[in-house]
C-alpha positions in Angstrom: -44.5 37.9 -18.8 -46.8 34.8 -20.7 -47.8 32.3 -18.0 -45.7 29.7 -20.1 -42.4 31.8 -19.9 -42.9 32.0 -16.0 -43.5 28.2 -15.7 -40.4 27.3 -17.9 -38.4 30.0 -15.5 -40.1 27.9 -12.6 -39.2 24.6 -13.7 -35.5 25.7 -14.4 -34.8 27.2 -11.2 -36.2 23.7 -9.5 -34.4 21.8 -11.7 -31.2 24.0 -10.9 -32.2 23.8 -6.9 -32.1 20.0 -7.2 -29.6 19.9 -9.0 -27.3 21.6 -6.4 -29.2 20.2 -3.4 -27.7 16.3 -5.0 -24.4 17.4 -5.7 -24.2 18.6 -1.9 -25.7 15.0 -0.6 -22.9 13.5 -3.1 -20.2 14.6 -1.3 -21.3 12.7 1.8 -20.2 9.4 -0.3 -16.8 10.6 -0.6 -14.4 8.1 0.7 -11.9 9.4 2.5 -8.2 8.2 2.4 -5.3 8.5 4.9 -1.5 7.2 4.1 -0.2 4.5 6.6 2.9 6.0 6.8 3.3 9.7 6.8 6.9 10.1 8.0 10.0 10.7 5.8 11.5 6.9 4.4 14.9 7.9 5.5 14.1 7.5 9.1 13.5 4.2 8.5 16.2 2.3 9.4 14.8 -1.4 10.1 11.6 -3.0 8.4 10.3 -6.4 10.5 7.6 -8.8 8.7 6.0 -11.4 10.9 3.3 -13.7 9.6 2.3 -16.9 12.1 5.8 -18.4 13.3 8.0 -17.1 10.6 9.6 -13.4 10.3 12.0 -11.1 8.3 14.0 -8.4 9.0 16.0 -5.8 6.7 17.9 -3.4 8.0 20.2 -0.6 6.6 23.4 -0.4 7.3 25.0 3.0 5.5 22.7 2.7 2.0 22.5 -0.8 1.6 19.6 -2.7 3.2 20.7 -6.0 4.2 18.5 -9.5 5.2 19.0 -10.1 9.0 20.6 -13.5 9.5 21.3 -14.3 6.0 24.5 -12.5 5.1 25.0 -14.9 1.9 22.1 -12.6 0.2 22.0 -9.4 -1.3 18.6 -7.9 -1.5 17.1 -7.1 -4.7 16.0 -3.4 -5.2 13.1 -3.9 -6.4 11.5 -5.7 -4.0 13.0 -2.1 -1.5 11.2 -0.1 -4.4 8.2 -2.0 -3.7 7.8 -1.4 0.0 8.4 2.5 -0.3 6.6 3.1 -3.4 3.7 0.4 -2.7 3.4 -0.3 0.9 4.1 2.4 2.4 2.1 4.7 0.5 -0.9 2.4 0.8 -4.0 4.2 1.5 -6.4 3.0 4.3 -9.8 4.0 2.9 -13.7 3.4 5.3 -13.9 1.8 8.6 -15.1 -1.6 8.4 -15.5 -2.4 12.2 -14.5 -1.7 15.1 -15.1 -4.9 17.6 -12.9 -7.4 18.2 -14.9 -10.5 18.1 -15.1 -9.6 13.8 -10.7 -9.4 13.5 -11.2 -13.3 12.6 -13.1 -12.4 9.6 -10.8 -10.2 7.9 -8.2 -11.6 9.1 -6.3 -9.3 11.2 -6.1 -11.1 14.7 -2.8 -11.0 16.3 -2.0 -14.7 15.5 -3.7 -14.9 11.8 -2.6 -11.7 10.1 0.8 -10.3 8.5 2.5 -8.1 10.7 4.8 -4.9 9.3 6.8 -2.8 11.7 8.8 -0.1 10.9 11.9 1.0 13.0 13.7 4.4 13.1 17.9 4.4 13.8 17.1 4.5 17.4 14.9 1.5 17.4 11.6 3.3 17.8 8.8 1.8 16.3 7.3 4.2 13.5 4.4 2.1 12.6 3.0 -1.4 13.1 0.1 -2.6 11.2 -1.1 -6.1 10.8 -2.7 -6.7 7.5 -5.3 -9.8 6.3 -6.4 -11.2 3.4 -9.7 -12.9 3.7 -12.8 -12.7 2.0 -13.8 -12.7 -1.6 -12.1 -9.1 -1.7 -8.8 -9.6 -3.7 -8.2 -5.7 -4.9 -7.9 -4.6 -1.1 -6.8 -5.6 2.0 -7.9 -5.1 5.5 -5.5 -3.2 7.9 -5.1 -2.9 11.4 -3.2 -0.6 13.5 -1.4 -2.6 16.6 -3.2 -2.0 19.4 -6.1 -0.5 18.1 -9.3 -1.8 17.7 -10.1 0.0 14.4 -10.3 -2.2 11.1 -10.2 -0.6 7.9 -10.2 -1.2 4.1 -7.0 -0.6 2.1 -7.0 1.2 -1.1 -4.6 -1.9 -3.2 -3.7 -5.3 -2.5 -0.4 -5.4 -1.2 -0.5 -8.4 1.0 1.4 -10.5 -1.3 4.5 -7.8 -0.7 4.7 -8.8 2.8 7.0 -11.8 2.5 8.6 -13.6 5.1 10.9 -15.9 2.7 14.7 -14.7 2.8 14.9 -15.9 -0.9 11.4 -13.5 -1.7 13.6 -10.2 -0.9 17.6 -11.9 -1.7 19.6 -13.4 -4.7 22.9 -15.1 -3.5 25.8 -13.0 -4.2 28.0 -14.1 -6.2 32.0 -15.1 -5.7 33.1 -12.1 -7.1 31.1 -9.8 -5.3 32.3 -11.3 -2.1 35.9 -10.7 -3.3 35.3 -7.5 -4.2 34.0 -6.4 -1.0 36.8 -7.6 0.9 
């Protein structure tokens, strides 16, 4: 073997070793995610949204979702699909802070954030998260589990879906529909 071939193989081995080292060190930069709701959606019987002084509850009666206190409104199916396909499948990504004094900065205080609470048929709380949407990041939200100090960033923006307005969730039931139900 000539010297130039030995040097070439040595350089190639060094490059391969550097590449393998770089690949292994890059795995430490991957963001681990966790879905906020990992139970069965069939177990959900009531959903409550709270924003400052306003709140709204959706209750499942048989297989139909109803807005509590608004019998004249029929729940819009696409809004419920957004809850089940977007909000409940939201992933919390990286830990932002564990310090209570920084909650205000991320909008996840008990009074400033939007509360999203899900109950089962025995009225047991399945999840209770507080969503915040402050700052310049409009692609993500901040999320804190009730009674936890940890604030996480979410993988998507679902803040606007946590609306407490009954007109957002329902449409007026037409007179023909009311007559056919009786």
